[in-house]
HTML snippet that shows the backbone in 3Dmol.js (N, CA, C, O; Angstrom):
<script src="https://3Dmol.org/build/3Dmol-min.js"></script>
<div id="view" style="width:600px;height:400px;position:relative"></div>
<script>
const pdb = `
ATOM      1  N   PHE A   1      25.416 -24.301   3.825  1.00  0.00           N
ATOM      2  CA  PHE A   1      24.515 -23.977   4.938  1.00  0.00           C
ATOM      3  C   PHE A   1      23.318 -23.169   4.461  1.00  0.00           C
ATOM      4  O   PHE A   1      22.195 -23.384   4.918  1.00  0.00           O
ATOM      5  N   GLN A   2      23.559 -22.235   3.536  1.00  0.00           N
ATOM      6  CA  GLN A   2      22.474 -21.388   3.049  1.00  0.00           C
ATOM      7  C   GLN A   2      21.445 -22.219   2.276  1.00  0.00           C
ATOM      8  O   GLN A   2      20.245 -21.964   2.375  1.00  0.00           O
ATOM      9  N   GLU A   3      21.904 -23.198   1.518  1.00  0.00           N
ATOM     10  CA  GLU A   3      20.980 -24.070   0.776  1.00  0.00           C
ATOM     11  C   GLU A   3      20.135 -24.895   1.732  1.00  0.00           C
ATOM     12  O   GLU A   3      18.951 -25.116   1.480  1.00  0.00           O
ATOM     13  N   ILE A   4      20.726 -25.349   2.820  1.00  0.00           N
ATOM     14  CA  ILE A   4      19.996 -26.148   3.809  1.00  0.00           C
ATOM     15  C   ILE A   4      18.940 -25.281   4.496  1.00  0.00           C
ATOM     16  O   ILE A   4      17.816 -25.731   4.721  1.00  0.00           O
ATOM     17  N   ALA A   5      19.295 -24.055   4.824  1.00  0.00           N
ATOM     18  CA  ALA A   5      18.332 -23.142   5.461  1.00  0.00           C
ATOM     19  C   ALA A   5      17.184 -22.830   4.502  1.00  0.00           C
ATOM     20  O   ALA A   5      16.030 -22.766   4.924  1.00  0.00           O
ATOM     21  N   ASN A   6      17.486 -22.636   3.228  1.00  0.00           N
ATOM     22  CA  ASN A   6      16.449 -22.368   2.222  1.00  0.00           C
ATOM     23  C   ASN A   6      15.524 -23.580   2.074  1.00  0.00           C
ATOM     24  O   ASN A   6      14.305 -23.427   2.004  1.00  0.00           O
ATOM     25  N   ALA A   7      16.101 -24.775   2.026  1.00  0.00           N
ATOM     26  CA  ALA A   7      15.293 -25.996   1.915  1.00  0.00           C
ATOM     27  C   ALA A   7      14.405 -26.168   3.146  1.00  0.00           C
ATOM     28  O   ALA A   7      13.235 -26.532   3.025  1.00  0.00           O
ATOM     29  N   ALA A   8      14.958 -25.906   4.326  1.00  0.00           N
ATOM     30  CA  ALA A   8      14.155 -26.033   5.554  1.00  0.00           C
ATOM     31  C   ALA A   8      13.004 -25.029   5.554  1.00  0.00           C
ATOM     32  O   ALA A   8      11.902 -25.345   6.002  1.00  0.00           O
ATOM     33  N   GLU A   9      13.260 -23.820   5.053  1.00  0.00           N
ATOM     34  CA  GLU A   9      12.203 -22.807   4.991  1.00  0.00           C
ATOM     35  C   GLU A   9      11.088 -23.241   4.047  1.00  0.00           C
ATOM     36  O   GLU A   9       9.910 -23.088   4.366  1.00  0.00           O
ATOM     37  N   ILE A  10      11.448 -23.771   2.905  1.00  0.00           N
ATOM     38  CA  ILE A  10      10.446 -24.210   1.923  1.00  0.00           C
ATOM     39  C   ILE A  10       9.643 -25.381   2.454  1.00  0.00           C
ATOM     40  O   ILE A  10       8.421 -25.417   2.307  1.00  0.00           O
ATOM     41  N   LEU A  11      10.324 -26.344   3.075  1.00  0.00           N
ATOM     42  CA  LEU A  11       9.628 -27.535   3.552  1.00  0.00           C
ATOM     43  C   LEU A  11       8.792 -27.263   4.796  1.00  0.00           C
ATOM     44  O   LEU A  11       7.846 -28.002   5.066  1.00  0.00           O
ATOM     45  N   SER A  12       9.110 -26.236   5.551  1.00  0.00           N
ATOM     46  CA  SER A  12       8.336 -25.952   6.764  1.00  0.00           C
ATOM     47  C   SER A  12       7.021 -25.227   6.459  1.00  0.00           C
ATOM     48  O   SER A  12       6.078 -25.322   7.244  1.00  0.00           O
ATOM     49  N   ASP A  13       6.941 -24.518   5.352  1.00  0.00           N
ATOM     50  CA  ASP A  13       5.727 -23.784   4.968  1.00  0.00           C
ATOM     51  C   ASP A  13       4.925 -24.645   3.991  1.00  0.00           C
ATOM     52  O   ASP A  13       5.431 -25.015   2.931  1.00  0.00           O
ATOM     53  N   ASP A  14       3.672 -24.966   4.346  1.00  0.00           N
ATOM     54  CA  ASP A  14       2.853 -25.852   3.511  1.00  0.00           C
ATOM     55  C   ASP A  14       2.599 -25.270   2.123  1.00  0.00           C
ATOM     56  O   ASP A  14       2.623 -25.995   1.128  1.00  0.00           O
ATOM     57  N   GLU A  15       2.355 -23.961   2.057  1.00  0.00           N
ATOM     58  CA  GLU A  15       2.069 -23.337   0.762  1.00  0.00           C
ATOM     59  C   GLU A  15       3.303 -23.367  -0.142  1.00  0.00           C
ATOM     60  O   GLU A  15       3.203 -23.659  -1.334  1.00  0.00           O
ATOM     61  N   LYS A  16       4.456 -23.064   0.433  1.00  0.00           N
ATOM     62  CA  LYS A  16       5.700 -23.117  -0.357  1.00  0.00           C
ATOM     63  C   LYS A  16       6.029 -24.548  -0.769  1.00  0.00           C
ATOM     64  O   LYS A  16       6.516 -24.788  -1.874  1.00  0.00           O
ATOM     65  N   ARG A  17       5.763 -25.483   0.116  1.00  0.00           N
ATOM     66  CA  ARG A  17       6.039 -26.885  -0.215  1.00  0.00           C
ATOM     67  C   ARG A  17       5.140 -27.353  -1.351  1.00  0.00           C
ATOM     68  O   ARG A  17       5.596 -28.071  -2.241  1.00  0.00           O
ATOM     69  N   ALA A  18       3.856 -26.953  -1.333  1.00  0.00           N
ATOM     70  CA  ALA A  18       2.941 -27.324  -2.412  1.00  0.00           C
ATOM     71  C   ALA A  18       3.404 -26.723  -3.735  1.00  0.00           C
ATOM     72  O   ALA A  18       3.348 -27.381  -4.774  1.00  0.00           O
ATOM     73  N   ALA A  19       3.862 -25.470  -3.695  1.00  0.00           N
ATOM     74  CA  ALA A  19       4.362 -24.834  -4.915  1.00  0.00           C
ATOM     75  C   ALA A  19       5.616 -25.537  -5.413  1.00  0.00           C
ATOM     76  O   ALA A  19       5.791 -25.711  -6.619  1.00  0.00           O
ATOM     77  N   TYR A  20       6.485 -25.941  -4.502  1.00  0.00           N
ATOM     78  CA  TYR A  20       7.710 -26.649  -4.888  1.00  0.00           C
ATOM     79  C   TYR A  20       7.379 -28.018  -5.479  1.00  0.00           C
ATOM     80  O   TYR A  20       7.979 -28.432  -6.471  1.00  0.00           O
ATOM     81  N   ASP A  21       6.429 -28.715  -4.871  1.00  0.00           N
ATOM     82  CA  ASP A  21       6.011 -30.010  -5.422  1.00  0.00           C
ATOM     83  C   ASP A  21       5.420 -29.841  -6.815  1.00  0.00           C
ATOM     84  O   ASP A  21       5.673 -30.657  -7.701  1.00  0.00           O
ATOM     85  N   TYR A  22       4.636 -28.790  -7.013  1.00  0.00           N
ATOM     86  CA  TYR A  22       4.069 -28.515  -8.340  1.00  0.00           C
ATOM     87  C   TYR A  22       5.192 -28.228  -9.333  1.00  0.00           C
ATOM     88  O   TYR A  22       5.146 -28.671 -10.480  1.00  0.00           O
ATOM     89  N   TYR A  23       6.195 -27.484  -8.881  1.00  0.00           N
ATOM     90  CA  TYR A  23       7.347 -27.184  -9.736  1.00  0.00           C
ATOM     91  C   TYR A  23       8.062 -28.470 -10.156  1.00  0.00           C
ATOM     92  O   TYR A  23       8.474 -28.608 -11.308  1.00  0.00           O
ATOM     93  N   LEU A  24       8.208 -29.400  -9.225  1.00  0.00           N
ATOM     94  CA  LEU A  24       8.878 -30.667  -9.557  1.00  0.00           C
ATOM     95  C   LEU A  24       8.031 -31.506 -10.509  1.00  0.00           C
ATOM     96  O   LEU A  24       8.568 -32.188 -11.382  1.00  0.00           O
ATOM     97  N   ASP A  25       6.707 -31.458 -10.344  1.00  0.00           N
ATOM     98  CA  ASP A  25       5.814 -32.248 -11.196  1.00  0.00           C
ATOM     99  C   ASP A  25       5.628 -31.621 -12.578  1.00  0.00           C
ATOM    100  O   ASP A  25       5.363 -32.345 -13.537  1.00  0.00           O
ATOM    101  N   HIS A  26       5.758 -30.300 -12.711  1.00  0.00           N
ATOM    102  CA  HIS A  26       5.517 -29.597 -13.975  1.00  0.00           C
ATOM    103  C   HIS A  26       6.678 -28.660 -14.318  1.00  0.00           C
ATOM    104  O   HIS A  26       6.505 -27.441 -14.293  1.00  0.00           O
ATOM    105  N   PRO A  27       7.837 -29.193 -14.631  1.00  0.00           N
ATOM    106  CA  PRO A  27       8.980 -28.315 -14.937  1.00  0.00           C
ATOM    107  C   PRO A  27       8.807 -27.547 -16.247  1.00  0.00           C
ATOM    108  O   PRO A  27       9.477 -26.537 -16.460  1.00  0.00           O
ATOM    109  N   GLU A  28       7.919 -28.010 -17.126  1.00  0.00           N
ATOM    110  CA  GLU A  28       7.718 -27.327 -18.408  1.00  0.00           C
ATOM    111  C   GLU A  28       7.003 -25.979 -18.231  1.00  0.00           C
ATOM    112  O   GLU A  28       7.076 -25.126 -19.116  1.00  0.00           O
ATOM    113  N   GLU A  29       6.323 -25.780 -17.114  1.00  0.00           N
ATOM    114  CA  GLU A  29       5.629 -24.514 -16.841  1.00  0.00           C
ATOM    115  C   GLU A  29       6.563 -23.571 -16.076  1.00  0.00           C
ATOM    116  O   GLU A  29       6.273 -23.140 -14.960  1.00  0.00           O
ATOM    117  N   ARG A  30       7.669 -23.275 -16.705  1.00  0.00           N
ATOM    118  CA  ARG A  30       8.723 -22.497 -16.066  1.00  0.00           C
ATOM    119  C   ARG A  30       8.257 -21.093 -15.664  1.00  0.00           C
ATOM    120  O   ARG A  30       8.517 -20.650 -14.545  1.00  0.00           O
ATOM    121  N   LEU A  31       7.582 -20.404 -16.559  1.00  0.00           N
ATOM    122  CA  LEU A  31       7.145 -19.036 -16.266  1.00  0.00           C
ATOM    123  C   LEU A  31       6.107 -18.998 -15.148  1.00  0.00           C
ATOM    124  O   LEU A  31       6.151 -18.124 -14.283  1.00  0.00           O
ATOM    125  N   TYR A  32       5.176 -19.946 -15.167  1.00  0.00           N
ATOM    126  CA  TYR A  32       4.168 -19.993 -14.108  1.00  0.00           C
ATOM    127  C   TYR A  32       4.838 -20.244 -12.759  1.00  0.00           C
ATOM    128  O   TYR A  32       4.503 -19.612 -11.757  1.00  0.00           O
ATOM    129  N   ASN A  33       5.784 -21.172 -12.752  1.00  0.00           N
ATOM    130  CA  ASN A  33       6.473 -21.494 -11.500  1.00  0.00           C
ATOM    131  C   ASN A  33       7.276 -20.303 -10.984  1.00  0.00           C
ATOM    132  O   ASN A  33       7.329 -20.059  -9.779  1.00  0.00           O
ATOM    133  N   LYS A  34       7.897 -19.568 -11.896  1.00  0.00           N
ATOM    134  CA  LYS A  34       8.658 -18.391 -11.496  1.00  0.00           C
ATOM    135  C   LYS A  34       7.711 -17.329 -10.928  1.00  0.00           C
ATOM    136  O   LYS A  34       8.019 -16.689  -9.922  1.00  0.00           O
ATOM    137  N   TYR A  35       6.558 -17.148 -11.579  1.00  0.00           N
ATOM    138  CA  TYR A  35       5.553 -16.197 -11.095  1.00  0.00           C
ATOM    139  C   TYR A  35       5.063 -16.598  -9.696  1.00  0.00           C
ATOM    140  O   TYR A  35       4.948 -15.750  -8.810  1.00  0.00           O
ATOM    141  N   ALA A  36       4.782 -17.868  -9.505  1.00  0.00           N
ATOM    142  CA  ALA A  36       4.293 -18.349  -8.209  1.00  0.00           C
ATOM    143  C   ALA A  36       5.340 -18.109  -7.116  1.00  0.00           C
ATOM    144  O   ALA A  36       5.001 -17.738  -5.992  1.00  0.00           O
ATOM    145  N   PHE A  37       6.609 -18.324  -7.458  1.00  0.00           N
ATOM    146  CA  PHE A  37       7.674 -18.098  -6.479  1.00  0.00           C
ATOM    147  C   PHE A  37       7.726 -16.631  -6.065  1.00  0.00           C
ATOM    148  O   PHE A  37       7.737 -16.318  -4.875  1.00  0.00           O
ATOM    149  N   TYR A  38       7.758 -15.726  -7.055  1.00  0.00           N
ATOM    150  CA  TYR A  38       7.856 -14.302  -6.725  1.00  0.00           C
ATOM    151  C   TYR A  38       6.588 -13.793  -6.046  1.00  0.00           C
ATOM    152  O   TYR A  38       6.647 -12.891  -5.211  1.00  0.00           O
ATOM    153  N   LYS A  39       5.460 -14.362  -6.399  1.00  0.00           N
ATOM    154  CA  LYS A  39       4.211 -13.960  -5.750  1.00  0.00           C
ATOM    155  C   LYS A  39       4.253 -14.303  -4.263  1.00  0.00           C
ATOM    156  O   LYS A  39       3.835 -13.500  -3.428  1.00  0.00           O
ATOM    157  N   MET A  40       4.752 -15.478  -3.933  1.00  0.00           N
ATOM    158  CA  MET A  40       4.856 -15.878  -2.528  1.00  0.00           C
ATOM    159  C   MET A  40       5.942 -15.088  -1.806  1.00  0.00           C
ATOM    160  O   MET A  40       5.784 -14.718  -0.643  1.00  0.00           O
ATOM    161  N   GLN A  41       7.029 -14.838  -2.499  1.00  0.00           N
ATOM    162  CA  GLN A  41       8.174 -14.184  -1.894  1.00  0.00           C
ATOM    163  C   GLN A  41       7.891 -12.715  -1.568  1.00  0.00           C
ATOM    164  O   GLN A  41       8.264 -12.229  -0.500  1.00  0.00           O
ATOM    165  N   TYR A  42       7.231 -12.014  -2.493  1.00  0.00           N
ATOM    166  CA  TYR A  42       7.079 -10.569  -2.355  1.00  0.00           C
ATOM    167  C   TYR A  42       5.637 -10.112  -2.164  1.00  0.00           C
ATOM    168  O   TYR A  42       5.353  -8.919  -2.261  1.00  0.00           O
ATOM    169  N   ALA A  43       4.743 -11.024  -1.901  1.00  0.00           N
ATOM    170  CA  ALA A  43       3.334 -10.656  -1.703  1.00  0.00           C
ATOM    171  C   ALA A  43       3.205  -9.791  -0.446  1.00  0.00           C
ATOM    172  O   ALA A  43       3.973  -9.924   0.507  1.00  0.00           O
ATOM    173  N   ALA A  44       2.229  -8.921  -0.477  1.00  0.00           N
ATOM    174  CA  ALA A  44       2.006  -8.031   0.665  1.00  0.00           C
ATOM    175  C   ALA A  44       1.591  -8.842   1.880  1.00  0.00           C
ATOM    176  O   ALA A  44       0.747  -9.734   1.792  1.00  0.00           O
ATOM    177  N   LYS A  45       2.182  -8.525   2.988  1.00  0.00           N
ATOM    178  CA  LYS A  45       1.873  -9.232   4.229  1.00  0.00           C
ATOM    179  C   LYS A  45       0.841  -8.477   5.057  1.00  0.00           C
ATOM    180  O   LYS A  45       0.355  -8.991   6.065  1.00  0.00           O
ATOM    181  N   THR A  46       0.506  -7.266   4.641  1.00  0.00           N
ATOM    182  CA  THR A  46      -0.449  -6.434   5.376  1.00  0.00           C
ATOM    183  C   THR A  46      -1.857  -6.662   4.826  1.00  0.00           C
ATOM    184  O   THR A  46      -2.050  -6.824   3.621  1.00  0.00           O
ATOM    185  N   ASP A  47      -2.812  -6.672   5.711  1.00  0.00           N
ATOM    186  CA  ASP A  47      -4.204  -6.845   5.313  1.00  0.00           C
ATOM    187  C   ASP A  47      -4.637  -5.645   4.462  1.00  0.00           C
ATOM    188  O   ASP A  47      -4.419  -4.495   4.845  1.00  0.00           O
ATOM    189  N   ILE A  48      -5.237  -5.916   3.332  1.00  0.00           N
ATOM    190  CA  ILE A  48      -5.615  -4.860   2.384  1.00  0.00           C
ATOM    191  C   ILE A  48      -6.623  -3.901   3.001  1.00  0.00           C
ATOM    192  O   ILE A  48      -6.639  -2.719   2.657  1.00  0.00           O
ATOM    193  N   ARG A  49      -7.457  -4.384   3.899  1.00  0.00           N
ATOM    194  CA  ARG A  49      -8.440  -3.506   4.554  1.00  0.00           C
ATOM    195  C   ARG A  49      -7.746  -2.445   5.403  1.00  0.00           C
ATOM    196  O   ARG A  49      -8.188  -1.297   5.449  1.00  0.00           O
ATOM    197  N   ALA A  50      -6.668  -2.826   6.070  1.00  0.00           N
ATOM    198  CA  ALA A  50      -5.915  -1.859   6.874  1.00  0.00           C
ATOM    199  C   ALA A  50      -5.269  -0.808   5.977  1.00  0.00           C
ATOM    200  O   ALA A  50      -5.222   0.370   6.329  1.00  0.00           O
ATOM    201  N   VAL A  51      -4.781  -1.227   4.840  1.00  0.00           N
ATOM    202  CA  VAL A  51      -4.169  -0.287   3.903  1.00  0.00           C
ATOM    203  C   VAL A  51      -5.212   0.699   3.389  1.00  0.00           C
ATOM    204  O   VAL A  51      -4.949   1.900   3.325  1.00  0.00           O
ATOM    205  N   ILE A  52      -6.390   0.207   3.022  1.00  0.00           N
ATOM    206  CA  ILE A  52      -7.454   1.073   2.503  1.00  0.00           C
ATOM    207  C   ILE A  52      -7.919   2.057   3.575  1.00  0.00           C
ATOM    208  O   ILE A  52      -8.101   3.240   3.288  1.00  0.00           O
ATOM    209  N   ILE A  53      -8.111   1.585   4.797  1.00  0.00           N
ATOM    210  CA  ILE A  53      -8.538   2.466   5.889  1.00  0.00           C
ATOM    211  C   ILE A  53      -7.475   3.530   6.153  1.00  0.00           C
ATOM    212  O   ILE A  53      -7.806   4.698   6.357  1.00  0.00           O
ATOM    213  N   GLY A  54      -6.212   3.141   6.152  1.00  0.00           N
ATOM    214  CA  GLY A  54      -5.129   4.100   6.337  1.00  0.00           C
ATOM    215  C   GLY A  54      -5.090   5.138   5.224  1.00  0.00           C
ATOM    216  O   GLY A  54      -4.884   6.324   5.482  1.00  0.00           O
ATOM    217  N   LEU A  55      -5.284   4.696   3.999  1.00  0.00           N
ATOM    218  CA  LEU A  55      -5.289   5.613   2.859  1.00  0.00           C
ATOM    219  C   LEU A  55      -6.445   6.599   2.954  1.00  0.00           C
ATOM    220  O   LEU A  55      -6.273   7.791   2.701  1.00  0.00           O
ATOM    221  N   ILE A  56      -7.623   6.100   3.321  1.00  0.00           N
ATOM    222  CA  ILE A  56      -8.787   6.984   3.482  1.00  0.00           C
ATOM    223  C   ILE A  56      -8.518   8.011   4.584  1.00  0.00           C
ATOM    224  O   ILE A  56      -8.859   9.184   4.434  1.00  0.00           O
ATOM    225  N   PHE A  57      -7.918   7.581   5.675  1.00  0.00           N
ATOM    226  CA  PHE A  57      -7.598   8.495   6.776  1.00  0.00           C
ATOM    227  C   PHE A  57      -6.632   9.585   6.327  1.00  0.00           C
ATOM    228  O   PHE A  57      -6.826  10.760   6.641  1.00  0.00           O
ATOM    229  N   VAL A  58      -5.596   9.199   5.596  1.00  0.00           N
ATOM    230  CA  VAL A  58      -4.615  10.183   5.127  1.00  0.00           C
ATOM    231  C   VAL A  58      -5.270  11.168   4.163  1.00  0.00           C
ATOM    232  O   VAL A  58      -5.062  12.376   4.277  1.00  0.00           O
ATOM    233  N   LEU A  59      -6.055  10.667   3.221  1.00  0.00           N
ATOM    234  CA  LEU A  59      -6.711  11.555   2.267  1.00  0.00           C
ATOM    235  C   LEU A  59      -7.707  12.489   2.951  1.00  0.00           C
ATOM    236  O   LEU A  59      -7.798  13.667   2.603  1.00  0.00           O
ATOM    237  N   ALA A  60      -8.443  11.971   3.908  1.00  0.00           N
ATOM    238  CA  ALA A  60      -9.400  12.813   4.641  1.00  0.00           C
ATOM    239  C   ALA A  60      -8.660  13.893   5.440  1.00  0.00           C
ATOM    240  O   ALA A  60      -9.130  15.027   5.530  1.00  0.00           O
ATOM    241  N   SER A  61      -7.527  13.550   6.007  1.00  0.00           N
ATOM    242  CA  SER A  61      -6.738  14.536   6.753  1.00  0.00           C
ATOM    243  C   SER A  61      -6.225  15.633   5.833  1.00  0.00           C
ATOM    244  O   SER A  61      -6.279  16.814   6.174  1.00  0.00           O
ATOM    245  N   ILE A  62      -5.730  15.240   4.674  1.00  0.00           N
ATOM    246  CA  ILE A  62      -5.249  16.227   3.700  1.00  0.00           C
ATOM    247  C   ILE A  62      -6.393  17.135   3.263  1.00  0.00           C
ATOM    248  O   ILE A  62      -6.225  18.352   3.178  1.00  0.00           O
ATOM    249  N   GLN A  63      -7.541  16.553   2.988  1.00  0.00           N
ATOM    250  CA  GLN A  63      -8.702  17.345   2.577  1.00  0.00           C
ATOM    251  C   GLN A  63      -9.104  18.323   3.677  1.00  0.00           C
ATOM    252  O   GLN A  63      -9.423  19.478   3.392  1.00  0.00           O
ATOM    253  N   HIS A  64      -9.092  17.877   4.915  1.00  0.00           N
ATOM    254  CA  HIS A  64      -9.450  18.737   6.044  1.00  0.00           C
ATOM    255  C   HIS A  64      -8.480  19.911   6.153  1.00  0.00           C
ATOM    256  O   HIS A  64      -8.904  21.053   6.327  1.00  0.00           O
ATOM    257  N   ILE A  65      -7.204  19.640   6.052  1.00  0.00           N
ATOM    258  CA  ILE A  65      -6.196  20.710   6.136  1.00  0.00           C
ATOM    259  C   ILE A  65      -6.382  21.713   5.008  1.00  0.00           C
ATOM    260  O   ILE A  65      -6.304  22.921   5.229  1.00  0.00           O
ATOM    261  N   LEU A  66      -6.627  21.218   3.807  1.00  0.00           N
ATOM    262  CA  LEU A  66      -6.831  22.117   2.673  1.00  0.00           C
ATOM    263  C   LEU A  66      -8.090  22.970   2.833  1.00  0.00           C
ATOM    264  O   LEU A  66      -8.100  24.134   2.433  1.00  0.00           O
ATOM    265  N   GLN A  67      -9.141  22.408   3.408  1.00  0.00           N
ATOM    266  CA  GLN A  67     -10.360  23.180   3.644  1.00  0.00           C
ATOM    267  C   GLN A  67     -10.136  24.268   4.681  1.00  0.00           C
ATOM    268  O   GLN A  67     -10.668  25.370   4.547  1.00  0.00           O
ATOM    269  N   ILE A  68      -9.356  23.971   5.709  1.00  0.00           N
ATOM    270  CA  ILE A  68      -9.040  24.991   6.716  1.00  0.00           C
ATOM    271  C   ILE A  68      -8.236  26.117   6.066  1.00  0.00           C
ATOM    272  O   ILE A  68      -8.496  27.295   6.313  1.00  0.00           O
ATOM    273  N   GLU A  69      -7.260  25.751   5.237  1.00  0.00           N
ATOM    274  CA  GLU A  69      -6.466  26.770   4.532  1.00  0.00           C
ATOM    275  C   GLU A  69      -7.353  27.655   3.656  1.00  0.00           C
ATOM    276  O   GLU A  69      -7.209  28.877   3.640  1.00  0.00           O
ATOM    277  N   GLN A  70      -8.269  27.017   2.930  1.00  0.00           N
ATOM    278  CA  GLN A  70      -9.165  27.768   2.049  1.00  0.00           C
ATOM    279  C   GLN A  70     -10.068  28.693   2.872  1.00  0.00           C
ATOM    280  O   GLN A  70     -10.303  29.834   2.474  1.00  0.00           O
ATOM    281  N   TYR A  71     -10.563  28.228   3.987  1.00  0.00           N
ATOM    282  CA  TYR A  71     -11.402  29.049   4.859  1.00  0.00           C
ATOM    283  C   TYR A  71     -10.624  30.259   5.366  1.00  0.00           C
ATOM    284  O   TYR A  71     -11.126  31.383   5.355  1.00  0.00           O
ATOM    285  N   ASN A  72      -9.395  30.016   5.810  1.00  0.00           N
ATOM    286  CA  ASN A  72      -8.588  31.124   6.333  1.00  0.00           C
ATOM    287  C   ASN A  72      -8.273  32.148   5.238  1.00  0.00           C
ATOM    288  O   ASN A  72      -8.288  33.351   5.496  1.00  0.00           O
ATOM    289  N   ARG A  73      -7.988  31.682   4.026  1.00  0.00           N
ATOM    290  CA  ARG A  73      -7.723  32.606   2.923  1.00  0.00           C
ATOM    291  C   ARG A  73      -8.963  33.431   2.603  1.00  0.00           C
ATOM    292  O   ARG A  73      -8.867  34.637   2.372  1.00  0.00           O
ATOM    293  N   SER A  74     -10.120  32.791   2.588  1.00  0.00           N
ATOM    294  CA  SER A  74     -11.348  33.524   2.265  1.00  0.00           C
ATOM    295  C   SER A  74     -11.690  34.503   3.386  1.00  0.00           C
ATOM    296  O   SER A  74     -12.207  35.586   3.115  1.00  0.00           O
ATOM    297  N   LYS A  75     -11.416  34.146   4.622  1.00  0.00           N
ATOM    298  CA  LYS A  75     -11.662  35.027   5.760  1.00  0.00           C
ATOM    299  C   LYS A  75     -10.779  36.270   5.661  1.00  0.00           C
ATOM    300  O   LYS A  75     -11.244  37.382   5.909  1.00  0.00           O
ATOM    301  N   LYS A  76      -9.492  36.083   5.296  1.00  0.00           N
ATOM    302  CA  LYS A  76      -8.595  37.224   5.133  1.00  0.00           C
ATOM    303  C   LYS A  76      -9.057  38.094   3.964  1.00  0.00           C
ATOM    304  O   LYS A  76      -9.011  39.322   4.031  1.00  0.00           O
ATOM    305  N   SER A  77      -9.498  37.439   2.902  1.00  0.00           N
ATOM    306  CA  SER A  77      -9.965  38.184   1.737  1.00  0.00           C
ATOM    307  C   SER A  77     -11.206  38.992   2.088  1.00  0.00           C
ATOM    308  O   SER A  77     -11.317  40.151   1.688  1.00  0.00           O
ATOM    309  N   ASP A  78     -12.138  38.406   2.827  1.00  0.00           N
ATOM    310  CA  ASP A  78     -13.347  39.124   3.256  1.00  0.00           C
ATOM    311  C   ASP A  78     -12.991  40.288   4.161  1.00  0.00           C
ATOM    312  O   ASP A  78     -13.592  41.358   4.067  1.00  0.00           O
ATOM    313  N   PHE A  79     -12.026  40.088   5.030  1.00  0.00           N
ATOM    314  CA  PHE A  79     -11.604  41.158   5.929  1.00  0.00           C
ATOM    315  C   PHE A  79     -10.997  42.312   5.134  1.00  0.00           C
ATOM    316  O   PHE A  79     -11.286  43.476   5.410  1.00  0.00           O
ATOM    317  N   ALA A  80     -10.151  41.990   4.140  1.00  0.00           N
ATOM    318  CA  ALA A  80      -9.538  43.035   3.313  1.00  0.00           C
ATOM    319  C   ALA A  80     -10.605  43.765   2.502  1.00  0.00           C
ATOM    320  O   ALA A  80     -10.535  44.986   2.356  1.00  0.00           O
ATOM    321  N   LEU A  81     -11.579  43.052   1.979  1.00  0.00           N
ATOM    322  CA  LEU A  81     -12.659  43.662   1.213  1.00  0.00           C
ATOM    323  C   LEU A  81     -13.495  44.576   2.108  1.00  0.00           C
ATOM    324  O   LEU A  81     -13.842  45.684   1.698  1.00  0.00           O
ATOM    325  N   GLN A  82     -13.819  44.138   3.304  1.00  0.00           N
ATOM    326  CA  GLN A  82     -14.595  44.934   4.247  1.00  0.00           C
ATOM    327  C   GLN A  82     -13.825  46.196   4.626  1.00  0.00           C
ATOM    328  O   GLN A  82     -14.419  47.269   4.733  1.00  0.00           O
ATOM    329  N   LYS A  83     -12.520  46.087   4.829  1.00  0.00           N
ATOM    330  CA  LYS A  83     -11.690  47.230   5.160  1.00  0.00           C
ATOM    331  C   LYS A  83     -11.688  48.253   4.026  1.00  0.00           C
ATOM    332  O   LYS A  83     -11.759  49.459   4.260  1.00  0.00           O
ATOM    333  N   GLU A  84     -11.605  47.746   2.782  1.00  0.00           N
ATOM    334  CA  GLU A  84     -11.624  48.621   1.607  1.00  0.00           C
ATOM    335  C   GLU A  84     -12.953  49.354   1.484  1.00  0.00           C
ATOM    336  O   GLU A  84     -12.978  50.535   1.139  1.00  0.00           O
ATOM    337  N   ILE A  85     -14.056  48.667   1.762  1.00  0.00           N
ATOM    338  CA  ILE A  85     -15.390  49.279   1.700  1.00  0.00           C
ATOM    339  C   ILE A  85     -15.521  50.354   2.766  1.00  0.00           C
ATOM    340  O   ILE A  85     -16.076  51.422   2.508  1.00  0.00           O
ATOM    341  N   ASN A  86     -15.018  50.080   3.957  1.00  0.00           N
ATOM    342  CA  ASN A  86     -15.118  51.052   5.061  1.00  0.00           C
ATOM    343  C   ASN A  86     -14.286  52.298   4.787  1.00  0.00           C
ATOM    344  O   ASN A  86     -14.640  53.383   5.249  1.00  0.00           O
ATOM    345  N   GLU A  87     -13.199  52.166   4.053  1.00  0.00           N
ATOM    346  CA  GLU A  87     -12.342  53.317   3.749  1.00  0.00           C
ATOM    347  C   GLU A  87     -12.994  54.242   2.743  1.00  0.00           C
ATOM    348  O   GLU A  87     -12.642  55.421   2.705  1.00  0.00           O
ATOM    349  N   ARG A  88     -13.893  53.790   1.954  1.00  0.00           N
ATOM    350  CA  ARG A  88     -14.547  54.625   0.926  1.00  0.00           C
ATOM    351  C   ARG A  88     -15.507  55.525   1.537  1.00  0.00           C
ATOM    352  O   ARG A  88     -16.155  56.304   0.838  1.00  0.00           O
TER     353      ARG A  88
END
`;
const viewer = $3Dmol.createViewer("view");
viewer.addModel(pdb, "pdb");
viewer.setStyle({}, {cartoon: {color: "spectrum"}});
viewer.zoomTo();
viewer.render();
</script>
């Protein structure tokens, strides 16, 4: 049953069927055929533009948080310095 389901999956997808036909026509190109199979099997299904936009958003958020932290640290440092000057 599993072999029949696998065959139906390959034959229903035009790209997989073309790769399978190429495999049958060129069995000597074993490594290329194996690469083509794994490329189709494990290729990213998400649009690369969405990934890049998401990555930029995450990096910008991290940068923003770090800048706020740095501002708060410098503000505390300025306050401590001002307090020290006033005590003299």
